[in-house]
C-alpha positions as a printed NumPy array, in Angstrom:
array([[-22.8  , -10.371,  15.618],
       [-23.003, -13.158,  13.025],
       [-19.918, -14.175,  11.069],
       [-20.992, -12.427,   7.865],
       [-20.71 ,  -9.102,   9.68 ],
       [-17.263,  -9.8  ,  11.119],
       [-13.945,  -8.489,   9.823],
       [-10.487, -10.056,   9.857],
       [ -7.524,  -7.689,   9.824],
       [ -4.557,  -9.206,   7.979],
       [ -1.054,  -7.802,   8.458],
       [  2.007,  -9.156,   6.64 ],
       [  5.191,  -8.573,   8.606],
       [  8.94 ,  -8.849,   8.266],
       [ 11.043,  -7.194,  10.983],
       [  8.229,  -4.735,  11.658],
       [  8.899,  -3.963,  15.324],
       [  9.325,  -0.201,  14.795],
       [  5.635,   0.655,  14.299],
       [  3.837,  -2.585,  15.054],
       [  2.592,  -1.724,  18.544],
       [  0.892,   1.443,  17.288],
       [ -0.591,  -0.471,  14.348],
       [ -1.939,  -3.284,  16.532],
       [ -3.287,  -0.915,  19.141],
       [ -5.439,   0.674,  16.42 ],
       [ -6.936,  -2.651,  15.225],
       [ -7.184,  -4.603,  18.475],
       [-10.994,  -4.322,  18.596],
       [-11.625,  -5.976,  15.227],
       [-12.986,  -9.535,  15.271],
       [ -9.644, -11.057,  14.294],
       [ -6.104,  -9.811,  13.801],
       [ -4.025, -12.218,  11.742],
       [ -0.273, -11.743,  11.461],
       [  1.354, -13.417,   8.478],
       [  5.038, -13.256,   9.333],
       [  7.813, -13.79 ,   6.809],
       [ 10.403, -15.149,   9.263],
       [ 11.169, -11.974,  11.206],
       [ 14.372, -11.866,  13.247],
       [ 13.502,  -8.891,  15.49 ],
       [ 10.764,  -8.527,  18.138],
       [  7.856,  -8.624,  15.692],
       [  6.469, -11.955,  16.89 ],
       [  6.857, -11.016,  20.565],
       [  4.757,  -7.902,  19.957],
       [  2.144,  -9.875,  17.996],
       [  1.851, -12.427,  20.822],
       [  1.539,  -9.652,  23.377],
       [ -1.55 ,  -8.386,  21.516],
       [ -3.045, -11.858,  21.199],
       [ -2.844, -11.979,  17.418],
       [ -3.242, -15.22 ,  15.517],
       [  0.061, -15.912,  13.765],
       [  0.854, -17.844,  10.604],
       [  4.225, -18.08 ,   8.867],
       [  5.095, -17.671,   5.207],
       [  8.565, -18.925,   4.335],
       [ 10.92 , -16.249,   3.046],
       [ 12.461, -17.93 ,   0.005],
       [ 12.895, -15.154,  -2.56 ],
       [ 12.851, -11.368,  -2.797],
       [  9.431, -11.199,  -4.448],
       [  7.391, -12.931,  -1.743],
       [  5.162, -10.116,  -0.535],
       [  2.3  , -10.653,  -2.981],
       [  2.271, -14.487,  -2.632],
       [  2.349, -13.961,   1.142],
       [ -0.655, -11.627,   0.91 ],
       [ -2.596, -14.192,  -1.15 ],
       [ -1.79 , -16.859,   1.434],
       [ -2.685, -14.609,   4.353],
       [ -6.07 , -13.367,   3.18 ],
       [ -7.279, -16.924,   2.657],
       [ -6.042, -17.906,   6.116],
       [ -8.386, -15.304,   7.627],
       [-11.359, -16.697,   9.53 ],
       [-14.007, -14.233,   8.407],
       [-15.506, -13.312,   5.043],
       [-14.539,  -9.641,   5.164],
       [-10.8  ,  -8.879,   5.136],
       [ -9.005,  -5.596,   5.811],
       [ -5.358,  -5.7  ,   4.72 ],
       [ -3.153,  -3.347,   6.737],
       [  0.577,  -2.767,   6.282],
       [  2.78 ,  -2.868,   9.36 ],
       [  3.253,   0.911,   9.139],
       [ -0.395,   1.954,   8.641],
       [ -2.863,   3.161,  11.246],
       [ -6.586,   2.422,  11.007],
       [ -8.557,   5.342,  12.409],
       [-11.589,   4.759,  14.678],
       [-13.705,   6.48 ,  12.031],
       [-12.541,   4.047,   9.342],
       [-13.292,   1.052,  11.581],
       [-16.801,   2.341,  12.276],
       [-17.365,   3.075,   8.582],
       [-16.374,  -0.446,   7.483],
       [-18.636,  -2.167,  10.001],
       [-21.498,   0.075,   8.978],
       [-21.012,  -0.58 ,   5.248],
       [-20.983,  -4.381,   5.477],
       [-24.428,  -4.276,   7.09 ],
       [-25.881,  -2.299,   4.188],
       [-27.649,  -4.009,   1.289],
       [-25.691,  -2.038,  -1.323],
       [-22.26 ,  -2.759,   0.148],
       [-19.715,  -3.369,  -2.645],
       [-17.444,  -6.426,  -2.737],
       [-14.354,  -4.267,  -2.343],
       [-13.407,  -0.796,  -1.136],
       [-10.499,   1.43 ,  -2.074],
       [ -9.318,   3.268,   1.038],
       [ -7.526,   6.636,   0.865],
       [ -4.136,   6.979,   2.543],
       [ -2.261,   9.949,   3.993],
       [  1.446,   9.948,   3.13 ],
       [  4.226,  12.01 ,   4.677],
       [  7.634,  13.3  ,   3.563],
       [ 10.103,  15.301,   5.653],
       [  7.512,  15.277,   8.422],
       [  4.852,  16.966,   6.302],
       [  1.567,  15.638,   4.909],
       [  1.97 ,  15.473,   1.14 ],
       [ -1.008,  16.824,  -0.777],
       [  0.486,  15.481,  -3.993],
       [  0.158,  11.904,  -2.729],
       [ -3.387,  12.129,  -1.479],
       [ -5.78 ,  10.329,  -1.742],
       [ -3.508,   7.442,  -2.889],
       [ -6.5  ,   5.06 ,  -2.944],
       [ -5.551,   1.429,  -2.292],
       [ -7.808,  -1.632,  -2.554],
       [ -7.498,  -3.151,   0.915],
       [-11.005,  -4.156,   2.007],
       [-12.918,  -6.943,   0.294],
       [-14.804, -10.209,   0.475],
       [-12.258, -12.982,   0.868],
       [-14.065, -15.478,  -1.372],
       [-14.211, -13.007,  -4.264],
       [-10.596, -11.853,  -4.151],
       [ -7.169, -13.051,  -5.194],
       [ -3.795, -11.299,  -5.08 ],
       [ -1.718, -11.873,  -8.251],
       [  1.96 , -12.809,  -7.671],
       [  3.232,  -9.618,  -9.323],
       [  5.174,  -7.154,  -7.202],
       [  3.26 ,  -3.991,  -6.225],
       [  0.1  ,  -5.248,  -7.911],
       [ -3.482,  -4.595,  -6.841],
       [ -5.758,  -7.417,  -5.652],
       [ -8.414,  -8.559,  -8.1  ],
       [-11.99 ,  -8.543,  -6.811],
       [-14.638, -10.473,  -8.696],
       [-17.445,  -8.014,  -8.06 ],
       [-18.276,  -4.359,  -7.597],
       [-15.707,  -2.08 ,  -6.005],
       [-15.998,   1.507,  -4.813],
       [-13.721,   4.247,  -3.501],
       [-14.172,   5.869,  -0.127],
       [-14.483,   9.59 ,  -0.99 ],
       [-11.19 ,  11.456,  -0.599],
       [-12.958,  14.364,   1.088],
       [-13.418,  12.181,   4.187],
       [ -9.822,  12.396,   5.406],
       [-10.754,  10.856,   8.773],
       [-11.46 ,   7.612,   6.867],
       [ -7.928,   7.427,   5.431],
       [ -5.086,   5.208,   6.554],
       [ -2.338,   7.108,   8.355],
       [  0.898,   5.978,   6.682],
       [  3.634,   6.148,   9.316],
       [  6.445,   5.857,   6.791],
       [  8.327,   9.152,   6.514],
       [ 10.805,   8.375,   3.763],
       [ 14.116,  10.182,   3.545],
       [ 15.558,  11.296,   0.222],
       [ 18.079,   8.454,   0.471],
       [ 15.314,   5.877,   0.908],
       [ 13.358,   7.268,  -2.021],
       [ 16.432,   7.143,  -4.269],
       [ 17.099,   3.547,  -3.214],
       [ 13.456,   2.604,  -3.818],
       [ 13.577,   4.315,  -7.211],
       [ 16.261,   1.87 ,  -8.276],
       [ 14.229,  -1.077,  -7.025],
       [ 10.847,   0.077,  -8.311],
       [ 12.094,   1.042, -11.779],
       [ 13.664,  -2.402, -12.068],
       [ 10.272,  -3.938, -11.338],
       [  8.536,  -1.567, -13.742],
       [ 10.904,  -2.607, -16.516],
       [  9.666,  -6.171, -16.143],
       [  6.031,  -5.08 , -16.398],
       [  6.623,  -2.776, -19.373],
       [  9.232,  -4.711, -21.312],
       [  7.143,  -4.649, -24.493],
       [  6.423,  -0.908, -24.407],
       [  8.416,   1.552, -26.492],
       [  9.22 ,   5.218, -25.748],
       [ 10.616,   7.798, -28.154],
       [ 13.282,  10.416, -27.46 ],
       [ 10.696,  13.072, -26.602],
       [  9.594,  10.921, -23.652],
       [ 12.856,  11.831, -21.876],
       [ 11.64 ,  15.419, -21.738],
       [  7.891,  15.005, -21.565],
       [  7.411,  12.227, -18.994],
       [  9.723,  13.604, -16.244],
       [  8.375,  17.129, -16.77 ],
       [  4.742,  16.037, -16.69 ],
       [  5.32 ,  13.895, -13.578],
       [  6.846,  16.932, -11.85 ],
       [  4.088,  19.265, -13.104],
       [  1.358,  16.864, -12.044],
       [  2.748,  16.507,  -8.515],
       [  3.747,  20.133,  -8.002],
       [  0.889,  22.009,  -9.668],
       [ -2.04 ,  19.68 , -10.326],
       [ -1.754,  17.697,  -7.076],
       [ -0.807,  20.658,  -4.889],
       [  2.776,  19.99 ,  -3.761],
       [  3.385,  23.69 ,  -4.395],
       [  1.467,  24.289,  -1.15 ],
       [  3.886,  22.076,   0.807],
       [  6.887,  24.397,   0.674],
       [ 10.385,  23.104,  -0.045],
       [  9.5  ,  19.491,   0.883],
       [  6.745,  19.621,  -1.744],
       [  9.123,  20.94 ,  -4.393],
       [ 11.735,  18.295,  -3.563],
       [  9.144,  15.512,  -3.661],
       [  7.815,  16.682,  -7.013],
       [ 11.351,  16.769,  -8.419],
       [ 11.903,  13.213,  -7.164],
       [  8.741,  12.193,  -9.018],
       [ 10.251,  13.506, -12.252],
       [ 13.588,  11.875, -11.397],
       [ 11.834,   8.502, -11.114],
       [ 10.526,   8.794, -14.659],
       [ 13.935,   9.786, -16.013],
       [ 15.635,   6.807, -14.348],
       [ 12.978,   4.417, -15.659],
       [ 13.32 ,   5.71 , -19.222],
       [ 17.121,   5.596, -19.036],
       [ 17.064,   1.976, -17.928],
       [ 14.544,   1.14 , -20.649],
       [ 16.792,   2.672, -23.287],
       [ 19.867,   0.934, -21.853],
       [ 18.169,  -2.467, -21.933],
       [ 16.898,  -1.922, -25.474],
       [ 20.343,  -0.959, -26.759],
       [ 21.91 ,  -4.053, -25.166],
       [ 19.477,  -6.502, -26.759]])
């Protein structure tokens, strides 16, 4: 196989020992597995060495280092095609086969959005599928902006893997508890305030946005079919919007 048909898997890690063996076992047959570690203090590096991964280090200086670390890591990869995998995501054999097949085709895009299966309270959440994420691309046509939770920018054509092909989706091993989601809500809304500091929302938004977020998740996206966990997750979606709007109002009043 020539280098233009080879794929580097890039995984950014920080204290990722919990799921890393399962993640690496799923990608061990790719042409390269590159671990970009952000100064882990657990057994992450021992596991990576056990699997023969190439390891680079990105210094952990500030809280918002994930995106700069991703930008650094993808350009450290040896091959033109890069698949970015989180340390709690499983690549299925079907997805691996699909990616290698696509890069040999003349009409292969420069980037691919990959669907992802998410879980809550041990149940697959219909309301969070397909959750397409841009994780496969040509290295020389891609950069990752230093903005938290941003999407990489591909200078070329991108496509989405059809959601109907669930065997081609990442398996997201994270199974967040309510406590974790509430904690992340505080963190994520803080980040969203920075991105939307120039936007303005009226009083009606306090009713409309949380309700619509709940309605979208519960009815339109199918959480109603997931029993009580689905209802709880949909309510947490509405809660997120209410917290964001409350913080936005609070910051505006204190200016």
